[in-house]
C-alpha positions in Angstrom: 7.6 -2.3 -33.9 9.5 -1.7 -30.3 8.1 -4.6 -27.9 7.5 -1.1 -25.2 5.5 0.9 -27.5 1.7 0.5 -26.6 -0.5 -0.8 -29.4 -4.4 0.0 -29.4 -6.5 -1.8 -27.2 -8.9 -4.0 -29.4 -8.7 -7.4 -27.1 -12.5 -7.2 -27.5 -12.8 -7.2 -30.4 -11.9 -10.9 -30.7 -15.2 -12.8 -30.2 -12.9 -15.5 -29.0 -12.5 -14.0 -25.8 -16.3 -13.1 -25.2 -16.6 -15.5 -22.3 -13.0 -15.5 -20.4 -12.4 -13.8 -17.7 -10.5 -10.9 -17.5 -6.4 -11.3 -16.8 -3.4 -9.1 -16.7 -1.7 -11.2 -19.7 0.7 -10.3 -22.1 -2.1 -9.3 -24.4 -3.7 -6.9 -22.1 0.0 -5.4 -21.5 1.0 -4.8 -25.0 -2.1 -2.2 -25.1 -2.3 -1.2 -21.4 -1.7 2.4 -21.4 -3.9 2.7 -24.3 -6.9 0.8 -22.2 -6.2 3.0 -19.7 -6.4 5.8 -21.5 -9.6 5.6 -23.1 -11.5 3.4 -20.2 -10.3 5.1 -16.8 -11.7 8.9 -16.7 -9.2 11.3 -14.6 -6.2 8.8 -14.8 -4.4 11.0 -16.3 -5.0 13.6 -13.0 -4.5 11.0 -10.8 -0.8 10.6 -11.9 -0.5 14.0 -11.8 -1.7 14.7 -8.1 0.6 11.3 -7.1 3.5 13.6 -8.3 2.6 16.7 -6.4 1.7 14.0 -3.5 5.2 13.0 -3.6 7.0 16.3 -3.3 5.1 16.9 -0.4 5.0 13.8 1.2 7.7 11.9 0.5 10.5 12.5 3.5 13.9 11.0 3.8 15.4 8.4 4.1 11.7 6.4 3.7 10.3 4.0 1.4 7.5 4.5 -1.6 5.3 1.6 -2.8 3.5 1.1 -5.9 0.9 -1.9 -5.2 -0.6 -3.7 -8.0 2.5 -0.8 -10.1 1.3 -2.7 -14.1 3.6 -0.7 -16.1 4.6 1.3 -13.8 3.2 4.7 -14.6 2.2 6.0 -10.7 5.9 4.9 -9.7 7.4 7.1 -12.4 4.7 9.7 -10.9 6.3 9.2 -7.4 9.9 9.1 -8.9 9.7 12.5 -10.7 8.1 13.8 -7.9 10.3 12.8 -5.2 12.5 16.0 -3.3 13.6 14.1 -0.4 17.2 12.6 -0.4 17.6 9.2 0.5 14.1 7.6 -0.4 13.3 4.7 -2.6 10.8 2.9 -4.1 9.2 -0.6 -4.0 6.7 -1.7 -7.0 5.4 -4.9 -7.1 2.7 -6.6 -9.7 1.8 -10.7 -9.9 1.5 -10.5 -13.3 4.9 -11.6 -15.4 3.8 -9.6 -18.3 3.0 -6.7 -16.5 6.8 -6.6 -14.6 8.7 -8.0 -17.9 7.8 -4.6 -19.6 7.8 -2.6 -16.1 11.6 -3.5 -16.1 12.4 -2.3 -19.7 10.3 0.9 -19.1 12.1 1.9 -15.8 15.9 0.9 -17.4 14.2 3.5 -19.7 13.5 6.1 -17.5 16.9 5.9 -15.8 18.7 6.7 -19.3 16.5 9.6 -20.4 16.2 11.7 -17.3 19.0 10.6 -15.3 16.6 10.2 -12.2 18.3 8.6 -9.2 15.3 7.4 -6.9 15.9 3.8 -6.8 13.2 1.4 -7.7 13.2 -2.1 -6.9 10.6 -4.3 -8.5 8.4 -7.1 -7.3 7.0 -10.1 -9.1 4.3 -11.2 -6.0 1.1 -10.7 -4.4 1.0 -7.7 -3.0 -0.7 -9.1 0.1 2.4 -11.0 1.0 4.8 -7.9 0.7 5.6 -6.3 4.1 5.3 -2.1 4.0 7.4 -0.2 6.5 9.1 2.8 6.9 6.8 4.3 4.2 6.0 7.9 4.0 3.7 7.0 0.3 1.9 4.3 -0.7 -0.3 3.9 -3.7 -3.2 1.5 -4.8 -4.1 2.9 -8.4 -6.7 1.0 -9.4 -5.8 -2.0 -7.4 -7.7 -3.0 -4.6 -10.5 -3.6 -6.3 -9.1 -6.8 -7.7 -8.4 -8.3 -4.4 -11.0 -10.7 -2.5 -13.3 -8.2 -0.4 -12.2 -10.5 2.7 -8.5 -9.5 1.6 -9.6 -5.9 1.9 -9.4 -4.3 5.5 -6.2 -6.5 6.4 -4.7 -4.8 3.3 -5.2 -1.5 4.2 -4.7 -2.1 8.2 -0.9 -3.1 7.1 -0.6 -0.1 4.9 -1.5 2.2 8.1 0.6 0.6 9.8 3.6 0.7 7.4 2.7 4.0 7.0 5.3 6.8 9.3 3.7 9.4 11.2 2.1 11.8 8.6 2.8 9.4 5.7 0.2 9.5 2.9 -2.0 6.9 1.3 -3.4 7.6 -2.1 -5.9 5.0 -3.4 -7.6 5.3 -6.5 -11.1 2.8 -7.6 -13.9 2.3 -9.6 -17.1 2.4 -7.3 -20.5 2.0 -7.1 -22.9 4.3 -5.9 -25.6 3.5 -3.3 -28.1 5.1 -4.5 -29.3 2.7 -7.3 -30.6 5.4 -10.0 -27.4 7.3 -9.5 -25.6 4.3 -10.0 -27.4 3.2 -13.0 -26.7 7.2 -14.5 -23.4 6.8 -14.0 -22.8 4.1 -15.6 -24.8 4.9 -18.5 -22.5 7.9 -18.4 -19.4 6.4 -18.1 -20.1 3.8 -21.3 -21.2 6.7 -23.0 -17.2 8.4 -22.0 -16.0 4.7 -23.9 -18.1 4.8 -26.6 -16.6 8.5 -27.2 -12.8 7.1 -27.4 -14.3 4.6 -30.4 -15.0 1.4 -28.2 -17.8 -0.7 -29.4 -21.1 -1.4 -28.0 -20.2 -5.0 -28.0 -16.7 -4.8 -26.6 -17.8 -2.6 -23.9 -20.4 -5.5 -23.4 -17.7 -8.1 -23.7 -15.0 -6.5 -21.4 -17.8 -6.0 -18.3 -18.7 -9.6 -18.7 -15.0 -10.6 -18.4 -14.4 -8.2 -15.7 -17.7 -9.8 -14.1 -16.0 -11.4 -10.3 -12.9 -10.2 -11.0 -13.1 -6.3 -10.4 -15.7 -5.9 -7.3 -16.1 -2.1 -6.8 -17.6 -1.3 -3.7 -19.4 2.0 -2.4 -17.6 5.6 -1.1 -19.3 4.6 2.2 -17.4 1.4 2.7 -13.9 2.8 1.8 -14.0 5.3 4.0 -15.1 3.3 6.7 -12.1 0.9 6.0 -9.8 3.7 6.2 -10.8 4.8 9.0 -11.2 1.7 10.7 -7.7 0.9 10.1 -6.2 4.1 12.1 -6.7 7.2 9.4 -7.9 10.4 10.7 -8.0 12.6 7.7 -9.7 11.1 4.4 -10.5 13.1 1.4 -12.0 12.1 -2.0 -10.3 14.6 -4.1 -11.4 13.3 -7.3 -14.6 12.0 -8.7 -15.2 11.2 -12.3 -18.4 9.1 -12.7 -17.6 6.4 -11.1 -13.9 6.7 -10.6 -12.6 8.3 -7.8 -9.6 9.1 -5.8 -8.7 9.1 -2.4 -6.6 9.9 0.0 -6.0 9.5 3.7 -3.2 10.4 5.8 -1.6 8.8 9.2 -1.9 11.3 11.9 1.1 13.0 12.8 3.6 15.5 12.3 2.6 17.4 9.1 4.9 16.3 5.8 7.4 18.9 4.5 6.3 22.2 6.7 8.8 24.7 4.4 5.7 24.3 1.6 
């Protein structure tokens, strides 16, 4: 089988993984597209929107950033949507297994589609990556994996690195402020996973593996952080159970006024 061909996610069928914390290692990288498709409701819609937003907000001669790029789905969505000239994309991830596969995926996309928007793939800590001259920054289900005490500084860095009129796309798993609604949304989400052929045991094991690794916040907390960082225009554009996608725009001239 081609090493870039995604396999079916059956990681948590293995009883040996029952007590291990979730890691973005080779076993996850090999099944990641299937895992996302079956685990994150609305994921395809978020990628479609990223492409559309890239066409509207990316400006000539600016950079785009995919922070926590994994296998590069958001990077490729931006690349396909960009119409600006002289722009480029920086994709960063701290998991070697992800970046190894991602490099091949980007090369295959260039060969197949002839897209000339350059991509720089960085293996490293996104918190240490400088952001500058950016018209678009994406964190697609990434901030939730940062330690909570690092999140304010990261969002502030993103705001400061954006040009006027630049956009930040933040997708996250969230928790509801109402305990009753939180319980309902979690149950609905688990039912969604069962409909996508995950067993109750797999669901329970993955939930345990993500404990203290993925730490969700409320939409109110996300909005407050974005506002405190300086974003004035903030909206939840997509919500599906306990998954949301938020857009935040840095004040300044509107991008691509011809649209």
